[in-house]
N, C-alpha and C positions, 0 to 999 in steps of 0.2 A: 488615484491612490489617496486623495484627500478624504474619500469615503471611509477610510480606516482610522482617521484621526480620532482619538479618544475611545475607540472601541476596545472592549475588554476581551482578550483572546487567550486561549490555552492551546499549547502545541504539545502533543505527546511525542515521545522519541526525540526529545529536544537536542540531545547530544549527537544524533545521527547525521548522515550526509544531508538529507533534506531538512531535518529539524533545525540545525544550526543556521542554515541560510534563510530558512523561513522565519525563524525568530528575528534574525537581523533585518529582514525586509519588512516585517510587520512593525518592528520597533522604529525603523527609519521612516515609516509612513505615519508615525504618530500614534500607533495603537499602544495600549498598555498590555504587556505580554508577560505571562508566566509559563515556563516550560515544565513538563513532567517527564522524568526519565528514571531509569532504575538507579542511577547515581545522581545525587544532588550536586549543585555547583552553579556555574554560570555558563551560558551559551550565547556568544555574540553580544555580551552585555546584558543578557536577560536572565533573571533568577530562575533556577531550575529546582523544583521540589523533587526529592527522591521518593519513588514509589514503585513497587513491583506490581505492575498492572495485571499479572496473572494470579495475584492473591485476592480473592473475592472480598476478604475482610478489610484489606488495605485501601481499596479504591474509593469507597464513599467518603471516608474521612479526609483522604488526600484531595479529592475534588472539592470538598467543603472548605478545606483550608485555602485552596487556590481562589475559590469564588469569594471567600471572605476577604482575602487580600486585595482582590480586584474591585470588590464592592458590587459584584454582579458578573454576568457573563453574556457576551454577544456572539462569540465565535469559538467553536471547538474544532480543532483540526486533529483527527485521529490519524497520526502519521507513523506511530511505532510499528515496526515490522521486523520479521526475521525470515531468512531463507535457508536453503539447504537441499541436498540431493534426496530424493524419495521416489524410487521407481514404483509405479502403480501395481506391478506384479508381485511385489514383496509385501509381507504383512506390515501394518503400521508399527513404528517403533517410537523411541523417545523424540527423534527429530520431527516426526510427523505430529506427535502430541504438542511439542513446543510451538510449532508453526500454527496449529489450530488455536492454541491458547493465546499467543501473542497477536496474530494477524486478525483473528475473528473475535474470540471471547473477551480479550482485553478491551477492544474497541466497543464491544457491546456493553460491558460493565461501565466503562467510562462515560459513554453516552447516556446510559440510564441514570447514572448518578448526577449528570449535568443537566438533564432535561428540564427539571422544574425551573431552573434559572434561565435556560435558553427560551423556554416558553414565555416566561415573564418578560423577557427582553425582546421577544419576537426575533430571536437570533438565528444563527446558522450553524450547521454541523457539516464538516467536509471529511470524507473518507478517502484516504490515499490507497487505492486498490492497485491494479496492475493490468497491463495489456493481456497478461496470461489469464485474467478472469474471463476473458471472452475468446482468447486465442491460445488454448493450452499447448504446452510442449511436453514431450516425453521426458521421463526421468526426474521430473520436478512436480510430481502429482500433489504433494502436500501444499506447496505454495499456490498452485493453480486452484486447488479445491478450497483452500482457506480464503483466497481473494474472491473467488466466485461466490462463496457463501457470504462474504462481507458485502458484496453487491446486493445479494438477496436480502440481507438484513436491512441495508439502506433503503431498498425498495419497499419493504414492509413498514419500516419506520416512517417513510414519506406518506404512506396512506394513513398512518395513525396520527402524526403530528404536523403534517404538511400545511395545515391551516394556520399554524403559528410559528413553525420553525422551517427554514429552508434546508433541504437535504441535497447535497451534491456528492458525486463520486468522481475522482480524478484518476486517470489511467496512464501512468508512466510506462515506458518501455524499459530498456536496460540502461542503467546509469552506473558509471564507475563508482563502486561502493564496497565496503567490507562485507555487505550482505551476500556477495557472491564468492567470498573466499573459500568457504567449505565446499561449495560446488566445484570450484576450480581445483581444489586440492584432491577431490575425488576423480579428477580427469574428465569432468562433465561440463566444462566451460561452455557458455552460450555463444561464444564468439562464432560468427558465421551463421548463426540461427536467428539471433535478435540483434538489431542494429542499435548501437550506442546513441544516447542523446545527452545533452548537457543538463546538469542539475538545475541551472538557471531557468531552463524552459519549464521544468516541473514546478518550480516555485512560482513562476509567472502564471502558470495555469491555476494553481491554488489561489493565488491572489485575484485572478479574474473571477473565479467562483465566489470568492468572498465579497467582491465589490459589485458584481453584476446587479442590475436593478431588481431582477428576479433570479432566485437561485437556480442555476442550470442543473438539469438532471445528471447528465454525463458530460465529462470534459476530457477530451483528448489533449495530449501535451504537444503533439506535432501534427502536421498535415498528413504525414505517412501513417501516424497512429490513428487518425480519423478514418483513413481509408481501410486500414487493417480491421478496425472495429466494425465498420460497415460490412466488409467482406465476411467476417466471422459471423455476423448476425443474419445477413441476408443470403449468403451463399456458403453455408458451413461445409458442405461437401467439397467445394472448391478450395476453401481454406485448409481443410484436412489434407487434400492432395498436395498443396504447396508445402505444408510442413513435412509431410512424408518424403517429398522429393528432396527437400533441403537436408533432412536427416540421412536419407540414403546416400547423398553425396558425401556427407561426413564419414559415414561408415565405410564407403568405398575408398575414401582417402586414408583410412586407418586412424582417424582422429579419436575414436573411442576404444581402440584396442587395449589401452592401458587402464581402462576404467572397469573394475570388477562389477560395479553396479549395473553396467550396461551390457555385460557379457551375454545375458539371455537374449536381449534384443538384437545384438550384433549376430549371434549364432542363428537366430531365426531368419533374420534378413538374408544372410548368406545362404542358408538352406533354401529359401524361397527363390533366390535369384540364380541358384545353381553354381 
């Protein structure tokens, strides 16, 4: 952790579940940290600049203000994110648009605004994606699409700036967080489909990516996550069967009966199984 001492870092989504603990961990390690969030204030003793990252006009001056305050930039952690139910069979709505804006385009805008300073410092950018970027689940299409697109952006960015800036992607699974509230309220909880993991493990994975001698390309947050990612990439048909089997068990148990957004999938499953 001594590698973080004196490094100048920005964390988006600083008031969120990951953001608060990440700000605290970076600060404790001796980094100079400024958070960015929709609402200004303080997170774990770290100043937070208010900025709506979905506003294209607001992002460049906000990033400039942060960099000027820090006197440069060594590390950008694109952590801001939102979730919500979004079945793939239904047309995209405001929930879908918001997830694409926050999870993908906000990170793209922030990174583009910060790149000149990251290049000058030979710095690093870390994207907090999701296991669902490689192992998608039904009824959450917008989240999986936005996170998979975020990974594609990171991969393209690495080709363009990788000679000067380290680019890493971290893949958490499910962490207890308000990001899941709207999904749970719609009767679409991921309980029984995705295994919970502690937020501390996600923060530790981000710090490993920030301090490794060479920026790692992809970082799993748990051993199970590493295995799931390998399965999804090298045996996708098998991964699909595992997800279908798990979802079928939930449908058979009646777990989705009270979820209107799942009605079509539940009906088709029961028609198919007789």
